[in-house]
VMD Tcl script that builds the backbone (N, CA, C; Angstrom):
set m [mol new atoms 447]
animate dup $m
set s [atomselect $m all]
$s set {name element resname resid chain x y z} {
  {N N UNK 1 A -4.066 20.716 -33.776}
  {CA C UNK 1 A -4.060 19.779 -32.402}
  {C C UNK 1 A -3.324 20.164 -32.082}
  {N N UNK 2 A -3.119 20.171 -30.677}
  {CA C UNK 2 A -1.955 20.668 -29.679}
  {C C UNK 2 A -0.828 19.166 -29.253}
  {N N UNK 3 A 0.649 19.437 -29.716}
  {CA C UNK 3 A 1.078 17.931 -29.238}
  {C C UNK 3 A 1.230 17.901 -27.655}
  {N N UNK 4 A 0.604 19.198 -26.887}
  {CA C UNK 4 A 0.318 18.499 -25.715}
  {C C UNK 4 A -0.354 17.577 -24.925}
  {N N UNK 5 A -1.609 17.550 -25.671}
  {CA C UNK 5 A -2.376 16.868 -25.237}
  {C C UNK 5 A -2.582 15.579 -26.013}
  {N N UNK 6 A -2.139 14.427 -24.709}
  {CA C UNK 6 A -2.052 13.244 -25.555}
  {C C UNK 6 A -2.924 12.251 -24.666}
  {N N UNK 7 A -3.787 11.366 -25.220}
  {CA C UNK 7 A -4.551 10.341 -24.453}
  {C C UNK 7 A -3.961 9.560 -23.097}
  {N N UNK 8 A -4.744 9.336 -22.060}
  {CA C UNK 8 A -3.879 8.435 -21.238}
  {C C UNK 8 A -4.141 7.128 -21.804}
  {N N UNK 9 A -2.952 6.360 -21.096}
  {CA C UNK 9 A -3.425 4.972 -21.483}
  {C C UNK 9 A -3.929 3.901 -20.911}
  {N N UNK 10 A -4.024 3.115 -21.189}
  {CA C UNK 10 A -4.363 1.929 -20.217}
  {C C UNK 10 A -3.655 0.889 -19.715}
  {N N UNK 11 A -2.596 1.601 -19.860}
  {CA C UNK 11 A -1.193 0.594 -19.186}
  {C C UNK 11 A -1.071 1.083 -17.873}
  {N N UNK 12 A -0.827 -0.294 -17.068}
  {CA C UNK 12 A -0.686 -0.328 -15.930}
  {C C UNK 12 A 0.762 0.606 -15.668}
  {N N UNK 13 A 0.763 1.422 -14.036}
  {CA C UNK 13 A 1.976 2.117 -13.775}
  {C C UNK 13 A 2.551 1.570 -12.438}
  {N N UNK 14 A 3.548 1.832 -12.243}
  {CA C UNK 14 A 4.361 1.700 -11.034}
  {C C UNK 14 A 5.231 2.447 -10.385}
  {N N UNK 15 A 5.045 2.915 -9.325}
  {CA C UNK 15 A 6.208 3.943 -8.353}
  {C C UNK 15 A 6.077 3.203 -7.077}
  {N N UNK 16 A 7.571 3.236 -7.118}
  {CA C UNK 16 A 8.376 2.846 -5.532}
  {C C UNK 16 A 8.819 3.908 -5.033}
  {N N UNK 17 A 8.473 4.054 -3.736}
  {CA C UNK 17 A 8.783 4.488 -2.903}
  {C C UNK 17 A 9.489 4.439 -1.507}
  {N N UNK 18 A 10.807 4.876 -1.453}
  {CA C UNK 18 A 11.307 4.246 0.267}
  {C C UNK 18 A 11.182 5.993 1.342}
  {N N UNK 19 A 10.417 5.464 2.082}
  {CA C UNK 19 A 9.901 6.310 3.416}
  {C C UNK 19 A 10.685 5.857 4.408}
  {N N UNK 20 A 11.451 7.225 4.743}
  {CA C UNK 20 A 11.884 6.638 6.232}
  {C C UNK 20 A 11.059 7.478 7.158}
  {N N UNK 21 A 10.788 7.181 8.788}
  {CA C UNK 21 A 9.620 7.586 9.376}
  {C C UNK 21 A 9.604 9.075 9.744}
  {N N UNK 22 A 9.060 9.664 8.759}
  {CA C UNK 22 A 9.292 11.176 8.646}
  {C C UNK 22 A 7.521 11.471 8.489}
  {N N UNK 23 A 6.647 12.053 9.532}
  {CA C UNK 23 A 5.522 12.290 8.907}
  {C C UNK 23 A 5.268 13.186 7.701}
  {N N UNK 24 A 6.172 14.605 7.392}
  {CA C UNK 24 A 6.281 15.146 6.466}
  {C C UNK 24 A 6.465 14.410 4.742}
  {N N UNK 25 A 6.588 13.291 4.983}
  {CA C UNK 25 A 7.050 12.469 3.920}
  {C C UNK 25 A 5.656 11.663 3.503}
  {N N UNK 26 A 4.751 11.630 4.643}
  {CA C UNK 26 A 3.557 10.719 4.104}
  {C C UNK 26 A 3.039 11.394 2.718}
  {N N UNK 27 A 2.709 13.011 2.856}
  {CA C UNK 27 A 2.246 13.967 2.077}
  {C C UNK 27 A 2.624 13.351 0.382}
  {N N UNK 28 A 3.848 12.752 0.308}
  {CA C UNK 28 A 4.444 12.273 -0.968}
  {C C UNK 28 A 3.242 11.203 -1.402}
  {N N UNK 29 A 3.546 10.496 -0.380}
  {CA C UNK 29 A 2.539 8.998 -0.452}
  {C C UNK 29 A 1.263 9.056 -0.596}
  {N N UNK 30 A 0.586 10.412 -0.182}
  {CA C UNK 30 A -1.075 10.891 -0.893}
  {C C UNK 30 A -1.137 11.120 -1.841}
  {N N UNK 31 A 0.055 11.832 -2.144}
  {CA C UNK 31 A -0.002 12.414 -3.854}
  {C C UNK 31 A 0.057 11.591 -4.872}
  {N N UNK 32 A 0.686 10.439 -4.395}
  {CA C UNK 32 A 1.101 9.221 -5.637}
  {C C UNK 32 A -0.206 8.098 -5.583}
  {N N UNK 33 A -0.733 7.746 -4.298}
  {CA C UNK 33 A -1.953 7.317 -4.115}
  {C C UNK 33 A -2.963 8.159 -4.951}
  {N N UNK 34 A -3.314 9.298 -4.557}
  {CA C UNK 34 A -4.263 9.530 -5.511}
  {C C UNK 34 A -4.251 9.718 -6.955}
  {N N UNK 35 A -2.743 10.232 -7.533}
  {CA C UNK 35 A -2.595 10.049 -8.949}
  {C C UNK 35 A -2.799 8.734 -9.414}
  {N N UNK 36 A -2.739 7.629 -8.928}
  {CA C UNK 36 A -2.736 6.440 -8.881}
  {C C UNK 36 A -4.240 6.147 -9.178}
  {N N UNK 37 A -5.235 6.547 -8.049}
  {CA C UNK 37 A -6.541 6.072 -8.456}
  {C C UNK 37 A -7.201 6.927 -9.195}
  {N N UNK 38 A -6.329 8.047 -9.414}
  {CA C UNK 38 A -7.411 8.600 -10.726}
  {C C UNK 38 A -7.133 8.087 -11.859}
  {N N UNK 39 A -5.690 7.348 -12.285}
  {CA C UNK 39 A -5.597 6.972 -13.144}
  {C C UNK 39 A -5.975 5.461 -13.635}
  {N N UNK 40 A -6.919 5.119 -12.433}
  {CA C UNK 40 A -7.262 3.667 -12.659}
  {C C UNK 40 A -9.037 4.252 -12.296}
  {N N UNK 41 A -9.386 5.180 -12.251}
  {CA C UNK 41 A -10.597 5.724 -12.119}
  {C C UNK 41 A -11.468 5.649 -11.452}
  {N N UNK 42 A -10.858 5.963 -9.906}
  {CA C UNK 42 A -11.517 5.655 -8.785}
  {C C UNK 42 A -12.064 7.186 -8.656}
  {N N UNK 43 A -13.493 6.789 -7.767}
  {CA C UNK 43 A -13.542 8.472 -7.571}
  {C C UNK 43 A -13.035 9.004 -6.564}
  {N N UNK 44 A -13.305 10.151 -6.152}
  {CA C UNK 44 A -12.619 10.979 -5.008}
  {C C UNK 44 A -12.723 10.236 -4.003}
  {N N UNK 45 A -14.097 9.846 -3.592}
  {CA C UNK 45 A -13.839 9.648 -1.936}
  {C C UNK 45 A -13.236 7.996 -2.191}
  {N N UNK 46 A -13.325 7.328 -3.068}
  {CA C UNK 46 A -12.672 5.794 -3.364}
  {C C UNK 46 A -11.237 6.433 -3.076}
  {N N UNK 47 A -10.816 7.277 -3.700}
  {CA C UNK 47 A -9.098 7.563 -3.527}
  {C C UNK 47 A -8.841 8.187 -2.246}
  {N N UNK 48 A -9.752 8.850 -1.452}
  {CA C UNK 48 A -9.627 9.061 -0.305}
  {C C UNK 48 A -9.313 8.272 0.794}
  {N N UNK 49 A -10.357 7.546 0.648}
  {CA C UNK 49 A -10.521 5.821 1.217}
  {C C UNK 49 A -9.062 5.276 0.833}
  {N N UNK 50 A -8.675 5.042 -0.035}
  {CA C UNK 50 A -6.942 4.533 -0.051}
  {C C UNK 50 A -6.439 5.276 0.454}
  {N N UNK 51 A -6.064 6.580 0.133}
  {CA C UNK 51 A -4.818 7.241 0.398}
  {C C UNK 51 A -5.151 6.989 2.137}
  {N N UNK 52 A -6.233 7.469 2.324}
  {CA C UNK 52 A -6.130 7.106 4.528}
  {C C UNK 52 A -5.979 5.939 4.552}
  {N N UNK 53 A -6.197 5.052 4.160}
  {CA C UNK 53 A -5.841 3.519 4.438}
  {C C UNK 53 A -4.147 3.260 4.156}
  {N N UNK 54 A -3.369 3.640 3.523}
  {CA C UNK 54 A -2.385 3.570 2.774}
  {C C UNK 54 A -1.638 4.491 4.197}
  {N N UNK 55 A -2.111 5.595 4.609}
  {CA C UNK 55 A -1.120 6.137 5.690}
  {C C UNK 55 A -1.124 5.521 6.814}
  {N N UNK 56 A -2.518 4.716 7.400}
  {CA C UNK 56 A -2.934 3.733 8.311}
  {C C UNK 56 A -1.988 2.656 8.376}
  {N N UNK 57 A -1.875 1.772 7.351}
  {CA C UNK 57 A -0.947 1.193 7.124}
  {C C UNK 57 A 0.489 1.630 7.211}
  {N N UNK 58 A 0.574 2.479 6.662}
  {CA C UNK 58 A 2.524 3.138 7.261}
  {C C UNK 58 A 2.481 3.380 8.587}
  {N N UNK 59 A 1.670 3.600 8.958}
  {CA C UNK 59 A 1.744 4.027 10.325}
  {C C UNK 59 A 1.992 3.053 11.039}
  {N N UNK 60 A 1.537 2.126 11.050}
  {CA C UNK 60 A 0.605 1.010 11.739}
  {C C UNK 60 A 2.578 -0.217 11.534}
  {N N UNK 61 A 2.887 0.033 10.303}
  {CA C UNK 61 A 4.300 -1.029 10.138}
  {C C UNK 61 A 5.021 -0.072 10.720}
  {N N UNK 62 A 5.228 1.418 10.891}
  {CA C UNK 62 A 6.264 1.797 11.477}
  {C C UNK 62 A 6.026 1.604 13.083}
  {N N UNK 63 A 5.121 1.336 13.545}
  {CA C UNK 63 A 4.999 1.193 14.953}
  {C C UNK 63 A 5.119 -0.131 15.259}
  {N N UNK 64 A 4.937 -1.089 14.400}
  {CA C UNK 64 A 4.948 -2.626 14.389}
  {C C UNK 64 A 6.560 -2.843 14.592}
  {N N UNK 65 A 7.435 -2.271 14.026}
  {CA C UNK 65 A 9.017 -2.809 14.057}
  {C C UNK 65 A 9.476 -1.474 14.930}
  {N N UNK 66 A 8.776 -0.930 15.334}
  {CA C UNK 66 A 9.304 0.344 16.680}
  {C C UNK 66 A 10.337 1.396 16.002}
  {N N UNK 67 A 10.811 2.286 16.580}
  {CA C UNK 67 A 11.275 3.218 16.026}
  {C C UNK 67 A 13.067 2.976 16.095}
  {N N UNK 68 A 14.036 2.420 16.515}
  {CA C UNK 68 A 15.143 1.826 16.874}
  {C C UNK 68 A 15.397 1.211 15.112}
  {N N UNK 69 A 16.401 1.620 14.990}
  {CA C UNK 69 A 17.098 1.425 13.856}
  {C C UNK 69 A 16.971 2.152 12.721}
  {N N UNK 70 A 15.975 3.025 12.632}
  {CA C UNK 70 A 15.716 4.078 11.452}
  {C C UNK 70 A 14.849 3.651 10.690}
  {N N UNK 71 A 13.712 2.304 10.598}
  {CA C UNK 71 A 13.210 2.023 9.789}
  {C C UNK 71 A 12.839 2.604 8.524}
  {N N UNK 72 A 13.098 1.885 7.559}
  {CA C UNK 72 A 12.383 2.662 5.899}
  {C C UNK 72 A 11.867 1.636 5.456}
  {N N UNK 73 A 10.075 2.062 4.945}
  {CA C UNK 73 A 9.392 1.503 4.366}
  {C C UNK 73 A 9.590 1.227 2.703}
  {N N UNK 74 A 9.501 0.240 1.844}
  {CA C UNK 74 A 9.509 0.339 0.853}
  {C C UNK 74 A 7.868 0.172 0.241}
  {N N UNK 75 A 7.308 1.575 -0.406}
  {CA C UNK 75 A 5.850 1.349 -0.918}
  {C C UNK 75 A 5.927 0.993 -2.222}
  {N N UNK 76 A 5.193 0.558 -2.945}
  {CA C UNK 76 A 5.148 0.375 -3.912}
  {C C UNK 76 A 3.466 0.789 -4.482}
  {N N UNK 77 A 3.251 1.399 -5.326}
  {CA C UNK 77 A 2.079 1.947 -5.682}
  {C C UNK 77 A 2.141 1.415 -7.226}
  {N N UNK 78 A 0.859 0.479 -7.149}
  {CA C UNK 78 A 0.833 -0.076 -8.727}
  {C C UNK 78 A -0.973 0.416 -9.059}
  {N N UNK 79 A -1.240 1.065 -10.435}
  {CA C UNK 79 A -2.684 1.418 -10.779}
  {C C UNK 79 A -2.656 0.668 -12.237}
  {N N UNK 80 A -3.713 -0.319 -12.156}
  {CA C UNK 80 A -4.241 -0.716 -13.383}
  {C C UNK 80 A -5.575 -0.509 -14.089}
  {N N UNK 81 A -6.146 -1.027 -15.006}
  {CA C UNK 81 A -7.469 -0.192 -15.345}
  {C C UNK 81 A -8.447 -0.237 -14.568}
  {N N UNK 82 A -8.362 -1.282 -13.412}
  {CA C UNK 82 A -9.718 -1.410 -12.581}
  {C C UNK 82 A -9.164 -1.309 -11.144}
  {N N UNK 83 A -8.252 -1.200 -11.129}
  {CA C UNK 83 A -7.901 -1.016 -9.577}
  {C C UNK 83 A -6.360 -0.240 -9.222}
  {N N UNK 84 A -6.124 -0.317 -7.780}
  {CA C UNK 84 A -4.815 0.245 -7.300}
  {C C UNK 84 A -4.697 -0.987 -6.021}
  {N N UNK 85 A -3.193 -0.933 -6.517}
  {CA C UNK 85 A -2.614 -1.979 -5.283}
  {C C UNK 85 A -1.693 -0.896 -4.558}
  {N N UNK 86 A -1.529 -0.951 -3.155}
  {CA C UNK 86 A -0.652 -0.714 -2.451}
  {C C UNK 86 A 0.088 -1.470 -1.754}
  {N N UNK 87 A 1.611 -1.824 -2.044}
  {CA C UNK 87 A 2.220 -2.528 -0.838}
  {C C UNK 87 A 3.485 -2.068 -0.257}
  {N N UNK 88 A 3.243 -2.428 1.066}
  {CA C UNK 88 A 4.511 -2.100 2.195}
  {C C UNK 88 A 5.199 -2.626 2.907}
  {N N UNK 89 A 6.070 -2.677 2.646}
  {CA C UNK 89 A 7.334 -3.831 3.521}
  {C C UNK 89 A 8.547 -2.723 3.957}
  {N N UNK 90 A 8.656 -3.414 5.486}
  {CA C UNK 90 A 10.049 -2.515 5.805}
  {C C UNK 90 A 11.416 -3.360 5.478}
  {N N UNK 91 A 12.226 -2.523 4.050}
  {CA C UNK 91 A 12.954 -2.768 3.713}
  {C C UNK 91 A 14.566 -3.168 4.903}
  {N N UNK 92 A 14.057 -2.726 6.124}
  {CA C UNK 92 A 15.349 -3.253 6.661}
  {C C UNK 92 A 15.109 -4.153 7.769}
  {N N UNK 93 A 13.838 -4.571 7.863}
  {CA C UNK 93 A 13.596 -5.313 8.903}
  {C C UNK 93 A 14.161 -7.147 8.559}
  {N N UNK 94 A 14.212 -7.034 7.704}
  {CA C UNK 94 A 14.870 -8.589 6.985}
  {C C UNK 94 A 16.394 -8.915 8.100}
  {N N UNK 95 A 17.075 -7.700 8.129}
  {CA C UNK 95 A 18.406 -7.570 8.758}
  {C C UNK 95 A 18.706 -7.528 10.197}
  {N N UNK 96 A 17.759 -7.376 10.690}
  {CA C UNK 96 A 17.266 -6.978 11.911}
  {C C UNK 96 A 17.539 -8.098 13.182}
  {N N UNK 97 A 18.308 -7.836 13.930}
  {CA C UNK 97 A 18.838 -9.119 14.980}
  {C C UNK 97 A 17.766 -9.870 15.656}
  {N N UNK 98 A 17.453 -10.367 16.060}
  {CA C UNK 98 A 16.283 -10.984 16.900}
  {C C UNK 98 A 14.852 -10.943 16.202}
  {N N UNK 99 A 14.686 -10.965 14.977}
  {CA C UNK 99 A 13.483 -11.017 14.364}
  {C C UNK 99 A 13.149 -12.514 13.637}
  {N N UNK 100 A 12.745 -13.207 13.201}
  {CA C UNK 100 A 12.630 -14.206 12.556}
  {C C UNK 100 A 11.239 -14.396 11.680}
  {N N UNK 101 A 11.164 -13.451 10.587}
  {CA C UNK 101 A 10.036 -13.400 10.085}
  {C C UNK 101 A 9.283 -14.345 9.062}
  {N N UNK 102 A 10.720 -15.383 8.942}
  {CA C UNK 102 A 10.269 -16.130 7.995}
  {C C UNK 102 A 9.521 -17.510 8.641}
  {N N UNK 103 A 9.563 -17.599 10.011}
  {CA C UNK 103 A 9.144 -18.626 10.617}
  {C C UNK 103 A 7.553 -18.201 10.534}
  {N N UNK 104 A 6.756 -19.792 10.619}
  {CA C UNK 104 A 5.096 -19.493 10.816}
  {C C UNK 104 A 4.799 -19.369 12.065}
  {N N UNK 105 A 3.573 -18.554 12.035}
  {CA C UNK 105 A 3.450 -18.058 13.374}
  {C C UNK 105 A 1.856 -18.133 13.449}
  {N N UNK 106 A 1.170 -18.324 14.376}
  {CA C UNK 106 A -0.576 -18.477 14.799}
  {C C UNK 106 A -0.901 -17.681 15.119}
  {N N UNK 107 A -0.061 -16.488 15.709}
  {CA C UNK 107 A -0.500 -15.469 16.531}
  {C C UNK 107 A -0.892 -14.524 15.431}
  {N N UNK 108 A -2.121 -13.662 15.530}
  {CA C UNK 108 A -2.373 -12.963 14.251}
  {C C UNK 108 A -1.479 -11.838 13.887}
  {N N UNK 109 A -0.864 -11.252 12.792}
  {CA C UNK 109 A -0.504 -9.891 12.659}
  {C C UNK 109 A -0.495 -9.126 13.687}
  {N N UNK 110 A 0.315 -8.202 13.617}
  {CA C UNK 110 A -0.729 -6.997 14.464}
  {C C UNK 110 A -0.607 -5.779 13.510}
  {N N UNK 111 A -0.186 -5.862 12.080}
  {CA C UNK 111 A -0.516 -4.656 11.399}
  {C C UNK 111 A -1.817 -5.111 10.788}
  {N N UNK 112 A -1.849 -6.513 10.344}
  {CA C UNK 112 A -3.265 -6.693 9.607}
  {C C UNK 112 A -4.233 -6.767 10.581}
  {N N UNK 113 A -3.966 -7.032 12.168}
  {CA C UNK 113 A -5.477 -7.072 12.998}
  {C C UNK 113 A -5.522 -5.622 12.862}
  {N N UNK 114 A -4.406 -4.668 12.834}
  {CA C UNK 114 A -5.039 -3.121 13.224}
  {C C UNK 114 A -5.750 -2.550 12.072}
  {N N UNK 115 A -5.443 -3.015 10.742}
  {CA C UNK 115 A -6.160 -2.227 9.809}
  {C C UNK 115 A -7.209 -3.342 9.214}
  {N N UNK 116 A -8.207 -4.200 9.897}
  {CA C UNK 116 A -9.218 -4.882 9.551}
  {C C UNK 116 A -10.188 -3.995 9.883}
  {N N UNK 117 A -10.993 -3.945 8.882}
  {CA C UNK 117 A -12.573 -2.735 9.175}
  {C C UNK 117 A -12.076 -1.538 8.033}
  {N N UNK 118 A -10.677 -1.748 7.622}
  {CA C UNK 118 A -10.273 -0.581 6.634}
  {C C UNK 118 A -11.042 -0.112 5.271}
  {N N UNK 119 A -11.428 0.963 4.720}
  {CA C UNK 119 A -12.457 0.950 3.451}
  {C C UNK 119 A -11.581 0.236 2.308}
  {N N UNK 120 A -10.990 -0.563 2.281}
  {CA C UNK 120 A -10.546 -1.100 1.143}
  {C C UNK 120 A -10.932 -2.216 0.670}
  {N N UNK 121 A -10.968 -3.045 -0.101}
  {CA C UNK 121 A -11.561 -4.196 -0.648}
  {C C UNK 121 A -10.709 -5.287 -0.742}
  {N N UNK 122 A -9.407 -5.273 -0.680}
  {CA C UNK 122 A -8.838 -6.568 -0.205}
  {C C UNK 122 A -7.567 -6.109 0.572}
  {N N UNK 123 A -7.108 -6.869 1.659}
  {CA C UNK 123 A -5.998 -6.442 2.611}
  {C C UNK 123 A -5.443 -7.978 2.665}
  {N N UNK 124 A -4.146 -8.050 2.586}
  {CA C UNK 124 A -3.497 -9.194 2.249}
  {C C UNK 124 A -2.197 -9.209 3.110}
  {N N UNK 125 A -1.541 -10.025 3.733}
  {CA C UNK 125 A -0.332 -10.142 4.630}
  {C C UNK 125 A 0.556 -11.260 4.382}
  {N N UNK 126 A 2.001 -10.943 3.974}
  {CA C UNK 126 A 2.416 -12.510 3.712}
  {C C UNK 126 A 3.740 -11.883 4.015}
  {N N UNK 127 A 4.915 -13.334 4.118}
  {CA C UNK 127 A 5.752 -13.076 4.456}
  {C C UNK 127 A 6.254 -13.367 2.787}
  {N N UNK 128 A 7.337 -12.438 2.198}
  {CA C UNK 128 A 8.153 -12.249 0.861}
  {C C UNK 128 A 9.598 -12.134 1.345}
  {N N UNK 129 A 10.287 -13.088 1.015}
  {CA C UNK 129 A 11.709 -12.602 1.262}
  {C C UNK 129 A 12.099 -12.761 2.476}
  {N N UNK 130 A 11.531 -13.158 3.357}
  {CA C UNK 130 A 12.062 -13.070 4.855}
  {C C UNK 130 A 11.350 -11.439 5.424}
  {N N UNK 131 A 10.574 -10.416 4.828}
  {CA C UNK 131 A 9.966 -9.501 4.992}
  {C C UNK 131 A 8.398 -9.699 4.951}
  {N N UNK 132 A 7.797 -8.913 5.937}
  {CA C UNK 132 A 6.580 -9.072 6.337}
  {C C UNK 132 A 5.775 -7.670 5.065}
  {N N UNK 133 A 5.292 -8.216 4.226}
  {CA C UNK 133 A 4.415 -7.374 3.070}
  {C C UNK 133 A 2.944 -7.588 3.466}
  {N N UNK 134 A 2.548 -5.946 3.489}
  {CA C UNK 134 A 0.869 -5.427 3.780}
  {C C UNK 134 A 0.659 -5.331 2.339}
  {N N UNK 135 A -0.521 -5.537 1.898}
  {CA C UNK 135 A -0.882 -5.315 0.166}
  {C C UNK 135 A -2.517 -4.880 0.571}
  {N N UNK 136 A -2.794 -3.524 -0.030}
  {CA C UNK 136 A -3.849 -3.080 0.004}
  {C C UNK 136 A -4.456 -2.567 -1.432}
  {N N UNK 137 A -5.432 -3.234 -1.728}
  {CA C UNK 137 A -6.308 -3.041 -3.021}
  {C C UNK 137 A -7.586 -2.420 -2.734}
  {N N UNK 138 A -7.478 -1.260 -3.765}
  {CA C UNK 138 A -8.996 -0.836 -4.122}
  {C C UNK 138 A -9.396 -0.898 -5.447}
  {N N UNK 139 A -10.677 -1.381 -5.505}
  {CA C UNK 139 A -11.369 -1.347 -7.401}
  {C C UNK 139 A -12.032 -0.300 -7.493}
  {N N UNK 140 A -11.838 0.020 -8.763}
  {CA C UNK 140 A -12.541 0.670 -9.302}
  {C C UNK 140 A -14.462 0.443 -9.236}
  {N N UNK 141 A -14.985 1.150 -9.243}
  {CA C UNK 141 A -16.703 0.386 -8.808}
  {C C UNK 141 A -17.101 -0.636 -9.911}
  {N N UNK 142 A -16.679 -0.135 -10.892}
  {CA C UNK 142 A -17.125 -1.235 -12.209}
  {C C UNK 142 A -16.233 -2.100 -12.085}
  {N N UNK 143 A -15.213 -2.254 -11.572}
  {CA C UNK 143 A -14.094 -3.110 -12.151}
  {C C UNK 143 A -13.769 -4.351 -10.611}
  {N N UNK 144 A -14.935 -3.934 -9.646}
  {CA C UNK 144 A -14.788 -4.637 -8.475}
  {C C UNK 144 A -15.146 -5.925 -8.635}
  {N N UNK 145 A -14.685 -7.010 -8.349}
  {CA C UNK 145 A -15.252 -8.315 -8.494}
  {C C UNK 145 A -16.070 -8.430 -8.145}
  {N N UNK 146 A -17.027 -9.778 -8.543}
  {CA C UNK 146 A -18.505 -9.828 -7.990}
  {C C UNK 146 A -18.154 -11.287 -7.054}
  {N N UNK 147 A -19.060 -10.963 -5.929}
  {CA C UNK 147 A -18.821 -12.103 -5.024}
  {C C UNK 147 A -19.768 -13.065 -4.876}
  {N N UNK 148 A -19.000 -14.444 -5.418}
  {CA C UNK 148 A -20.069 -15.491 -5.287}
  {C C UNK 148 A -20.419 -16.154 -4.149}
  {N N UNK 149 A -21.806 -15.987 -3.299}
  {CA C UNK 149 A -21.937 -17.023 -2.093}
  {C C UNK 149 A -22.250 -18.510 -2.490}
}
mol reanalyze $m
mol bondsrecalc $m
mol representation Tube
mol addrep $m
């Protein structure tokens, strides 16, 4: 038996990326999301859907915070035995003058509104530690929670 062959674990993993607004670096995000999807047992189609959704969420976040100040997104990709979660936040927005993201607003969040209808199983937007965070969740087909009517 070869020492190179090791069984994959069912432990979750987490990768943190700091992405500046540069289209060339989205390829890194694609590779990380696809790998996490494969570890979680997502089909190639599900991996492609999640990768595309993560790209769009990053692009939408960049456009909502503007091009000024060289925003850097903190993207956390976590895989679990039944799902992949991708959390996206602008790590610099908290310190930007003129923005108060800690206030509660009745206006729809522009990022969440733009992402409605994406091919993810759950889309969540929240304000955490003064920063807006969007989380995309894609479940493995057999790990998808059942909806009760």
